[in-house]
N, CA, C and O of each residue as an XYZ file, in Angstrom:
656
protein
N     141.731    139.764     27.360
C     140.744    139.259     27.434
C     141.307    137.711     27.601
O     141.047    136.721     28.285
N     142.133    138.056     26.680
C     142.699    136.242     26.703
C     143.071    135.808     28.245
O     142.766    134.899     29.017
N     143.640    136.610     28.249
C     144.461    136.144     29.896
C     142.997    135.983     31.228
O     143.284    135.167     32.103
N     141.930    136.492     31.360
C     141.125    136.115     32.027
C     140.203    135.025     31.708
O     139.686    134.293     32.552
N     140.021    134.954     30.408
C     139.312    133.245     29.745
C     140.582    132.103     30.353
O     140.293    131.028     30.876
N     141.845    132.542     30.176
C     142.312    131.624     30.339
C     142.756    131.537     32.233
O     143.714    130.808     32.490
N     142.577    131.724     32.544
C     142.340    131.981     33.874
C     140.899    131.309     34.576
O     140.887    130.476     35.483
N     139.258    132.132     33.646
C     138.363    131.407     34.133
C     138.046    129.440     33.621
O     137.211    128.556     33.812
N     139.046    129.607     33.071
C     139.141    128.015     32.476
C     139.676    127.194     33.455
O     139.027    126.312     34.017
N     140.880    127.461     33.687
C     141.551    127.401     34.779
C     141.058    126.907     35.946
O     141.421    125.807     36.363
N     139.805    127.997     36.866
C     139.500    127.403     38.138
C     138.411    126.334     37.230
O     138.322    125.152     37.560
N     137.727    126.816     36.236
C     136.606    125.453     36.038
C     137.422    124.357     36.304
O     137.292    123.657     37.308
N     138.215    124.193     35.481
C     138.479    122.796     35.498
C     139.162    122.104     36.583
O     139.075    120.878     36.653
N     140.020    122.956     37.675
C     140.170    122.990     38.895
C     139.589    122.835     39.435
O     139.834    121.977     40.284
N     138.251    123.533     39.447
C     136.964    122.732     40.649
C     136.666    121.385     39.709
O     137.129    120.340     40.167
N     136.055    121.306     38.639
C     136.061    119.860     37.793
C     136.495    118.552     38.470
O     135.944    117.488     38.754
N     137.818    119.130     38.619
C     138.897    117.691     38.870
C     138.360    117.471     40.392
O     138.030    116.359     40.804
N     138.314    118.577     41.129
C     138.692    118.122     42.237
C     137.227    117.613     43.222
O     137.185    117.364     44.427
N     136.110    117.579     42.195
C     134.544    116.858     42.635
C     134.522    116.074     41.785
O     133.377    115.623     41.759
N     135.326    115.460     40.786
C     135.358    114.056     39.907
C     136.677    113.264     40.717
O     136.746    112.043     40.580
N     137.873    114.075     41.685
C     137.970    113.199     42.458
C     137.555    113.457     44.029
O     138.532    113.119     44.697
N     137.072    113.668     44.421
C     135.879    113.356     46.101
C     134.741    112.192     45.995
O     133.731    111.968     45.328
N     135.327    111.717     46.808
C     134.143    110.492     46.954
C     134.268    109.755     48.644
O     135.190    109.664     49.455
N     133.258    109.452     48.634
C     133.167    109.208     50.027
C     131.888    107.897     50.420
O     130.721    107.713     50.075
N     132.825    107.215     51.274
C     131.755    105.164     51.516
C     131.043    105.762     53.117
O     131.315    106.545     54.027
N     129.885    104.705     52.667
C     128.948    104.607     54.518
C     128.950    103.639     54.688
O     128.869    102.659     53.948
N     129.113    103.859     56.448
C     129.738    102.459     57.078
C     128.256    102.968     58.311
O     127.690    104.061     58.312
N     127.982    101.878     59.158
C     126.780    102.521     60.190
C     127.013    101.495     61.274
O     127.801    100.635     60.880
N     126.629    101.319     62.393
C     126.659    100.933     63.510
C     125.962    101.094     64.014
O     125.401    102.166     63.788
N     125.332    100.136     65.210
C     124.264     99.679     66.054
C     124.713    100.195     67.675
O     125.853    100.198     68.139
N     123.656    100.550     68.241
C     123.804    101.441     69.272
C     122.546    100.073     70.399
O     121.593     99.544     69.827
N     122.719     99.904     71.244
C     121.628     99.202     72.538
C     122.394     99.247     73.858
O     123.435     99.707     74.327
N     121.374     98.559     74.194
C     121.419     98.689     74.826
C     120.495     98.332     75.979
O     119.341     98.751     76.061
N     121.457     97.007     77.446
C     119.801     96.492     78.221
C     119.340     96.877     79.382
O     119.948     97.354     80.340
N     118.193     96.635     79.237
C     117.446     97.539     80.992
C     117.659     96.022     81.444
O     117.256     95.233     80.590
N     118.086     95.551     82.351
C     118.138     94.578     83.499
C     116.946     94.599     84.779
O     116.671     95.561     85.497
N     116.303     93.119     84.809
C     115.552     93.463     86.222
C     116.163     93.883     87.134
O     117.252     93.360     87.372
N     115.808     94.689     87.749
C     116.189     95.093     89.397
C     115.315     94.945     90.340
O     114.207     94.573     89.954
N     115.521     95.197     92.000
C     114.531     94.824     92.250
C     115.247     95.827     93.796
O     116.374     95.477     94.144
N     114.563     97.002     94.625
C     115.061     97.457     96.110
C     114.098     97.382     97.004
O     113.136     98.144     96.907
N     114.192     96.375     98.122
C     113.219     96.722     99.421
C     113.560     97.711    100.584
O     114.604     97.930    101.198
N     112.175     98.278    100.669
C     112.759     99.450    102.433
C     112.199     99.483    103.078
O     111.264    100.281    103.008
N     112.378     98.507    104.361
C     111.166     98.653    105.615
C     110.956     99.968    106.373
O     111.405    101.072    106.066
N     110.172     99.634    107.446
C     110.277    100.062    108.524
C     109.022     99.156    109.857
O     107.935     98.579    109.815
N     109.912     99.481    110.749
C     109.279     98.750    111.947
C     107.377     98.363    112.426
O     106.334     99.005    112.297
N     107.610     97.435    112.814
C     106.232     96.564    113.292
C     106.019     96.667    114.508
O     106.271     95.744    115.283
N     105.411     98.049    114.966
C     105.425     98.434    116.437
C     104.301     98.119    117.601
O     104.048     98.907    118.512
N     103.796     97.096    117.458
C     103.108     97.080    118.439
C     102.619     97.949    119.824
O     101.486     98.294    120.160
N     103.819     98.144    120.431
C     103.262     99.123    121.839
C     103.227     98.272    122.801
O     103.830     97.199    122.802
N     102.294     98.834    123.965
C     102.215     97.703    125.023
C     101.138     96.816    124.935
O     100.022     96.831    124.416
N     101.544     96.347    125.336
C     100.863     94.517    125.904
C     100.072     94.627    126.835
O     100.313     95.788    127.165
N      99.249     94.260    127.557
C      98.828     93.864    128.594
C      99.405     92.402    128.917
O      99.524     91.822    127.838
N      99.792     91.612    129.932
C      99.655     90.555    129.876
C      97.775     90.331    130.157
O      96.971     90.969    130.837
N      97.613     88.905    129.107
C      96.169     88.368    129.659
C      94.871     89.182    129.454
O      93.888     89.279    130.187
N      95.321     90.120    127.442
C      94.488     91.730    128.038
C      93.021     91.379    127.587
O      92.832     90.548    128.475
N      91.972     91.379    126.961
C      90.905     90.539    126.213
C      90.817     90.791    124.868
O      90.102     90.148    124.100
N      91.556     91.748    124.550
C      91.089     92.231    122.791
C      92.775     92.358    121.857
O      93.910     92.830    121.925
N      91.894     91.583    121.066
C      94.397     91.845    120.245
C      94.831     93.061    119.755
O      94.240     93.734    118.911
N      95.725     93.292    120.221
C      96.287     94.374    120.007
C      96.989     94.029    118.236
O      97.414     93.047    117.627
N      96.767     95.539    117.959
C      97.399     95.048    115.995
C      98.001     96.447    116.015
O      98.250     97.425    116.720
N      98.075     95.925    114.806
C      99.451     97.281    114.221
C      99.913     97.099    113.350
O     100.194     95.939    113.051
N     100.299     98.435    112.299
C     100.323     98.335    110.991
C     102.135     98.776    110.462
O     102.931     99.397    111.166
N     102.402     98.225    109.035
C     103.341     98.478    108.873
C     103.767     99.140    107.775
O     102.972    100.077    107.699
N     104.608     99.244    106.785
C     105.381     99.259    105.017
C     106.492     98.501    105.168
O     107.408     98.287    105.962
N     105.919     98.053    103.728
C     107.250     97.438    103.490
C     106.705     98.347    101.677
O     105.657     98.548    101.062
N     108.237     98.640    101.487
C     108.131    100.082    100.232
C     109.576     98.574     99.207
O     110.660     98.111     99.561
N     108.628     98.355     97.848
C     109.722     97.671     96.762
C     109.360     98.531     95.545
O     108.337     99.160     95.274
N     110.615     98.347     94.843
C     110.927     99.502     93.699
C     111.133     98.112     92.563
O     111.771     97.111     92.890
N     110.681     98.224     91.637
C     111.078     96.670     90.716
C     110.891     97.867     89.276
O     110.015     98.679     88.978
N     112.160     97.467     88.661
C     112.063     97.702     87.641
C     110.342     97.742     86.310
O     109.677     96.709     86.229
N     110.023     98.706     85.667
C     109.059     98.508     85.170
C     108.612     97.533     84.805
O     109.486     96.883     84.232
N     107.163     96.767     84.827
C     107.142     95.692     84.176
C     107.587     94.298     84.935
O     107.472     93.250     84.300
N     107.917     94.278     85.816
C     108.847     93.307     86.777
C     108.316     92.512     87.563
O     108.569     92.544     88.768
N     107.474     91.645     87.017
C     106.911     90.865     88.134
C     107.367     90.065     88.922
O     108.181     89.208     88.577
N     106.853     90.220     90.332
C     107.413     89.761     91.269
C     106.939     89.539     92.821
O     105.987     90.199     93.240
N     107.556     88.682     93.598
C     106.338     88.688     94.634
C     107.285     88.958     96.129
O     108.495     88.776     96.265
N     106.252     89.467     97.205
C     107.187     89.501     98.763
C     107.210     88.209     98.843
O     106.690     87.631     97.888
N     107.629     87.583     99.647
C     107.795     87.202    101.508
C     107.784     87.482    102.710
O     108.282     88.591    102.902
N     107.429     86.966    103.649
C     107.767     87.401    104.952
C     107.898     86.261    105.496
O     107.020     85.399    105.537
N     109.856     86.115    106.300
C     109.981     85.227    107.107
C     108.835     85.051    107.880
O     107.743     85.588    107.694
N     109.331     83.814    109.263
C     108.514     83.673    110.222
C     108.918     84.425    111.224
O     108.130     84.930    112.024
N     110.732     84.628    111.292
C     111.128     85.534    112.255
C     112.557     84.383    113.182
O     112.337     83.172    113.137
N     113.234     84.624    113.566
C     114.178     84.387    114.165
C     113.309     83.069    115.228
O     113.761     81.927    115.323
N     111.934     83.570    115.995
C     111.303     82.311    116.815
C     110.566     82.024    116.334
O     109.988     81.194    117.037
N     109.904     82.199    115.132
C     108.641     81.563    114.677
C     109.209     79.433    114.312
O     110.280     78.827    114.338
N     108.452     79.231    114.162
C     108.134     77.642    113.791
C     107.089     77.317    112.717
O     106.045     76.760    113.056
N     107.292     77.599    111.597
C     106.462     77.729    110.836
C     104.866     78.222    110.356
O     104.359     78.636    109.313
N     104.320     77.876    111.973
C     102.815     78.227    111.380
C     102.582     79.203    113.055
O     101.597     79.184    113.793
N     103.481     79.735    113.169
C     104.025     80.928    113.878
C     104.697     81.842    114.356
O     105.778     81.261    114.454
N     104.853     82.759    114.697
C     105.680     83.739    115.281
C     105.625     84.193    116.469
O     104.740     84.272    117.322
N     107.161     84.605    116.372
C     106.526     85.056    118.188
C     107.863     86.004    118.587
O     109.001     86.075    118.123
N     107.350     86.507    119.383
C     107.670     88.148    119.953
C     108.803     86.796    121.350
O     108.480     85.811    122.014
N     110.242     87.661    121.126
C     110.650     87.250    122.459
C     111.501     88.328    123.527
O     112.033     89.377    123.164
N     111.480     87.764    124.982
C     112.014     88.790    125.789
C     113.637     89.096    125.884
O     114.529     88.256    125.769
N     113.729     89.937    126.026
C     115.899     89.909    126.041
C     115.518     89.628    127.143
O     115.764     88.423    127.084
N     114.889     89.848    128.643
C     114.699     89.263    129.906
C     114.782     88.142    130.908
O     115.129     87.973    132.077
N     114.170     87.273    129.623
C     113.948     85.615    129.879
C     114.402     85.311    128.320
O     114.550     85.995    127.307
N     114.572     83.642    128.741
C     115.148     83.211    128.076
C     113.580     82.490    127.374
O     113.479     82.354    126.154
N     112.657     82.154    128.147
C     110.957     81.199    127.569
C     110.471     82.142    127.963
O     109.956     82.107    129.081
N     110.458     83.058    127.370
C     109.099     84.172    128.179
C     109.003     84.364    126.331
O     109.983     84.300    125.589
N     107.847     84.557    125.973
C     107.467     84.508    124.224
C     106.386     85.273    123.930
O     105.967     85.335    125.086
N     105.181     86.240    122.975
C     104.291     87.030    122.971
C     104.082     86.191    120.997
O     104.703     86.527    119.988
N     102.714     84.809    121.176
C     102.365     84.996    119.782
C     101.953     86.151    119.187
O     101.429     86.946    119.967
N     102.043     86.567    117.797
C     102.342     87.342    116.824
C     101.869     86.595    115.313
O     101.999     85.444    114.897
N     101.365     87.629    114.823
C     101.178     87.103    113.539
C     101.222     87.817    112.374
O     100.238     88.518    112.611
N     101.639     88.232    111.170
C     101.146     89.502    110.295
C     100.594     88.282    108.864
O     100.639     87.161    108.357
N      99.918     90.168    108.842
C      98.932     89.688    107.583
C      99.136     90.147    106.348
O      99.997     91.026    106.374
N      98.583     89.869    104.914
C      98.571     90.553    103.698
C      97.342     91.721    103.912
O      97.335     92.869    103.465
N      96.436     91.130    104.640
C      94.875     92.090    104.166
C      94.195     92.446    106.101
O      94.037     91.758    107.110
N      93.947     94.177    105.640
C      93.742     94.857    106.657
C      92.383     94.048    107.521
O      91.721     94.717    108.315
N      92.163     93.066    107.360
C      90.729     91.694    108.008
C      91.633     91.136    108.859
O      91.151     91.539    109.918
N      92.505     90.561    109.143
C      93.620     90.125    109.263
C      93.258     88.552    108.905
O      93.245     87.625    109.715
N      93.020     88.493    107.742
C      92.682     86.846    107.339
C      93.324     86.320    106.299
O      92.909     85.376    105.627
N      94.108     86.774    106.175
C      95.957     86.144    105.178
C      96.918     86.095    105.116
O      97.512     86.723    104.240
N      97.552     85.339    105.999
C      98.518     85.766    106.755
C      99.997     85.402    106.249
O     100.517     84.287    106.303
N     100.371     86.185    105.915
C     101.752     86.486    104.714
C     102.872     86.148    105.093
O     103.212     86.632    106.172
N     103.809     85.273    104.433
C     104.818     84.742    103.692
C     104.765     83.097    104.863
O     103.949     82.181    104.966
N     105.928     83.376    105.470
C     106.389     81.787    105.738
C     105.616     81.613    107.289
O     106.032     80.650    107.934
N     104.703     82.318    107.845
C     104.091     81.674    108.767
C     102.910     81.041    108.705
O     102.228     80.744    109.686
N     102.525     80.723    107.056
C     101.486     79.862    106.721
C     102.172     78.849    105.705
O     101.829     77.889    105.014
N     103.057     79.407    105.919
C     103.537     77.885    104.398
C     104.058     78.663    103.311
O     104.077     78.006    102.270
N     104.448     79.733    103.202
C     104.737     80.147    102.420
C     103.863     81.187    101.357
O     104.265     81.538    100.248
N     102.297     81.665    102.126
C     102.305     82.715    101.155
C     103.134     84.028    100.836
O     103.510     84.846    101.676
N     103.291     84.064     99.844
C     103.419     85.887     99.458
C     102.553     86.459     99.032
O     101.336     86.280     99.001
N     103.483     87.493     98.540
C     102.160     88.568     97.902
C     102.526     88.840     96.624
O     103.750     88.736     96.550
N     102.006     89.162     95.501
C     102.349     89.485     93.460
C     102.153     90.247     93.976
O     101.585     90.449     95.050
N     102.996     91.291     92.670
C     102.731     92.692     92.070
C     103.732     92.455     90.925
O     104.513     91.603     90.504
N     103.221     93.815     90.632
C     104.646     94.536     88.850
C     105.033     95.382     89.274
O     104.380     95.941     90.155
N     106.190     95.863     88.893
C     107.036     96.632     89.427
C     106.454     97.743     88.492
O     105.811     97.219     87.582
N     106.472     99.229     88.416
C     106.094    100.303     87.935
C     107.660    101.237     87.824
O     107.401    102.341     87.346
N     108.608    101.143     88.017
C     110.212    101.678     87.425
C     109.857    103.021     89.404
O     110.449    104.010     89.837
N     109.238    102.606     89.664
C     108.955    104.040     91.303
C     108.803    103.045     92.530
O     109.384    101.965     92.434
N     108.433    103.184     93.109
C     108.596    102.644     95.259
C     107.047    102.787     94.893
O     106.367    103.702     94.428
N     106.736    101.192     95.399
C     105.798    100.654     95.423
C     105.562    100.687     96.713
O     106.619    100.529     97.322
N     104.207    100.887     97.758
C     103.746    100.165     98.840
C     103.200     99.407     99.275
O     102.111     99.101     98.790
N     103.810     98.622    100.621
C     103.190     97.481    100.555
C     102.499     97.719    102.181
O     103.193     98.187    103.083
N     101.325     97.401    102.352
C     101.005     97.830    103.662
C     101.176     95.612    104.856
O     100.773     94.486    104.566
N     101.857     96.115    105.905
C     102.013     94.743    106.793
C     100.293     94.590    107.989
O      99.907     95.537    108.674
N      99.925     93.894    107.963
C      99.166     93.696    109.273
C      98.968     92.782    110.748
O      98.497     91.696    111.086
N      99.652     93.975    111.382
C     100.531     92.895    112.885
C      99.072     92.512    113.996
O      98.007     93.064    114.273
N      99.646     91.504    114.304
C      98.177     91.368    115.660
C      98.872     90.086    116.616
O      99.350     89.049    116.156
N      98.797     90.402    117.811
C      99.030     89.938    119.112
C      97.584     89.471    119.619
O      96.753     90.130    120.243
N      97.524     88.181    119.182
C      95.757     87.864    119.537
C      96.160     88.227    121.441
O      97.087     88.247    122.251
N      94.645     88.464    121.293
C      94.197     88.109    123.171
C      94.653     86.771    123.943
O      94.834     85.601    123.606
N      94.747     87.480    125.101
C      94.614     86.128    126.659
C      95.827     85.967    126.582
O      96.016     84.944    127.239
N      97.031     86.402    126.108
C      98.310     85.560    126.569
C      98.953     85.992    127.932
O      99.523     87.070    127.766
N      99.002     85.794    128.494
C      99.343     86.294    129.871
C     100.350     85.393    130.665
O     100.272     84.257    130.197
N     101.552     85.472    132.005
C     102.370     84.953    132.396
C     103.372     85.580    132.085
O     104.426     85.126    132.530
N     103.447     86.861    131.204
C     105.089     87.329    130.348
C     105.695     88.269    132.025
O     105.125     88.838    132.956
N     107.149     87.963    131.632
C     107.091     89.132    132.503
C     107.583     90.079    132.282
O     108.677     89.749    131.826
N     107.495     91.568    132.298
C     107.466     92.872    132.247
C     108.640     93.006    131.238
O     109.355     92.008    131.327
N     109.017     93.745    130.461
C     110.210     93.558    129.463
C     109.554     94.322    128.307
O     108.434     94.831    128.283
N     110.826     94.280    127.016
C     110.708     94.734    125.430
C     110.830     93.304    124.608
O     111.861     92.631    124.638
N     109.728     92.951    123.919
C     109.705     91.776    123.472
C     110.145     92.194    121.851
O     109.578     93.190    121.399
N     111.112     91.489    120.976
C     111.049     91.831    120.174
C     111.363     90.453    119.145
O     111.796     89.473    119.752
N     111.198     90.316    117.796
C     111.603     89.597    116.511
C     112.323     90.202    115.621
O     112.772     91.309    115.916
N     112.576     89.692    114.465
C     113.704     89.967    113.418
C     112.853     89.077    112.267
O     112.941     87.859    112.108
N     112.198     89.803    111.678
C     111.921     89.192    110.066
C     112.267     89.432    109.101
O     112.137     90.614    108.783
N     112.922     88.447    108.040
C     113.748     89.073    106.675
C     112.460     88.825    105.783
O     111.632     87.945    106.018
N     112.414     89.572    104.903
C     111.580     90.041    103.637
C     112.859     89.579    102.574
O     114.060     89.810    102.434
N     111.748     88.752    101.909
C     112.416     88.403    100.372
C     111.777     88.606     99.447
O     110.576     88.334     99.469
N     112.269     89.051     98.536
C     111.415     90.171     96.967
C     112.313     89.079     96.042
O     113.539     89.009     96.130
N     111.611     88.354     95.265
C     111.772     87.410     94.233
C     111.771     88.324     92.872
O     111.103     89.308     93.189
N     112.157     88.465     91.633
C     111.264     88.864     90.966
C     112.011     88.065     89.782
O     111.540     88.065     88.645
């Protein structure tokens, strides 16, 4: 019996010794990340179709710009005057003639009252990002009464700038 008592005593002493020796320290570290403001832009062409020289009515077209900006990022969209614009107007040029052109304009509103971008001296459209793509309609117009242009395809190349 004494032999068993010694083993039990020894076990208790060893357990107490192990617990007394065990100690620990705590440390911590910080986890962080930064979400940077960013935007991307996508466009589709603004295609007027056929314009008849000297036609009586304006020729209108609608296109879309897509802008995706980080959530809560304010941005502005500016539409340039194009390759052939001169500050207050935009022009479509014919590949068949160095001088043949059609005047046109791009507007921010369906009523075609507010010229969009450098074609009006810098008017831009302001929005706030949602984290997803936002669609912005652009409204084009070739004014009536332009005549004397030779047949052919007329085009321009316009740069869209998103500032955030």
